[in-house]
N, C-alpha and C positions, 0 to 999 in steps of 0.2 A: 341269693337273698329271696325270699318267696313270700308275695302280696298279696293280703287278700283285700278286696272291696267288698264292703257288705253295704245296701242300701234296703230300703224300701219306696216307695212311691205310690200316689193315689192315683195319677193320670198320666205316667209316663216319662215326665220329664225329668225325674232324678234318675230313671234307668238309661234313658238316652245320656246323660252328663257322665254316669257312671262308664258305661261304654268308652265315652271319648276320653277318660280319664286312662280308661286300662289302655288305651291305642298310644297314651303318650308315653306312657310308662316303657320302658326299657328293659326290664327283667320280666321274669314268671310271673305275672299276675291268674290271679283267679277272682271272678265276678259273683256274688250271692245275694241273690232275692231273701231277704228276712222272714219275706211274708211265707216263703215256700219252704225256707231251713233255717227255724230259727234256734236250733240246737246246733253251734259249729263248734270244734274244734280248732281251737288257736295255735295248739304244738308245733304245727309244719311251718308257722308263718314268722317271718322277721317282721314284718310290718303289716299295722290294719288301717284300711281309710274306710272311715263309717260315716255314709251321706244318708239325707231323709228330707220329704217335704216336709215345711213349716204351713199350716193352715190353722188360721185363724190364732196364731201364736203358739200353737203347739205340733211338735213331729210326731211322726208314727209312733203309735204305742210300740211295734215291734223294735224298734232304734233303742227306746230306753230299756225295753226289758232286755239287750240283747249286752247293752253298756252295763246296765247293773248286775246282770249274771257274772261278767267277764269283768270286771274292774280291774281287780288284783292281775290278771295277764295282761290286761292291756296297759297296763302302768310300767312294764316290762320290756316293752316294744317300740317300734316307733310308731307312732300315729299320728293321722291326719282325719280333719272332722271337715266338712262340708254341709251346708244346707241350699236349697232349691225351696223359693220363694218370691210372693210377687213385689214385698217391699223391700229393696237393697238399704233405702237410709235403715231400716232397722235390724237390718242383718246381724250386725256386731250384738245386740241384745236378743236378737231371737237366738244365737248361740249361746250365749252367758244364761238365757233361762231355760234352756231345753239340754243343756251338756252338765255333770258335773264339772265344779270348778278345778278340782285336781287332774281332772282329764283335760280341760282346755289349757291349764297350765304345763302339762306334760306335752302334750302336740307339737309336734313338727311345723304344722302352719294348720288354718282355719280356713275356710274359703265362702264366698256365697257365688253362686253358679247361675244366678238367674234364675228364671221362669218361663213356661209355658202356659198359655190360655187355651186348652183342645177342648172346645162345647159338646164335640160327638160323645167322649169319655165321662160327661159330666149327666148328673140326673139333670130332672126338668127344673129343680129348685135353685139347684146350684147353679145352673147354666142361665137362667134368669137372672141370679143377683151379679152373678161374672159378669154377663152383656151391659149390664146396667150400670156394675161399678166401672169396666175398661172402656165404656163409652163406644164397644163396637160389635157386630154381628159375628164378625170371621175370628175362629181358632188364628193363634199366632205365635212365634216364641219369640224369646229374650235371651236366650241362652246365651252368656257371656264367656265366650273363647280363651278371651285373653285370662281369666281368672283362673279357666282350666289348665291352660298350659303354664303359667306362674306355680299353682299349687303343682302341678307334675313336677316342674322343676325343683322345686323343694323337697320334695318325697325323692325325689329320685338321687340329691344330694347326699 
């Protein structure tokens, strides 16, 4: 069984999570950044995992284009969906707002993997806003390993 993990990332957190997920899955896994490879044939995959970062309530446009272009095929495969973003209490709402209901309903699992604030990768305005909102001057990671592990276990079963 071949698995595809697709993702997009703004500042690197979603990519880190996709790679952590790859390590947890025991089968043949390929990880592809949709920014570099927007058109992927799903024919050789039995399982497709889609991940994206949420910023101001919206997922990366590459993720939206990917699932819109492949929805019929995705609904014939085992699917998992995950997001990274800063508001864990809004994760369910953000998943529902950013993925089609039929894809969520079809998914084996959905997940929220946490977030990071990597100030070095942000532009000046975003860095200033993030520092003010987070009340810190230092970059930090709040990736939730347990959520990645639980997601991987469901996808392996």
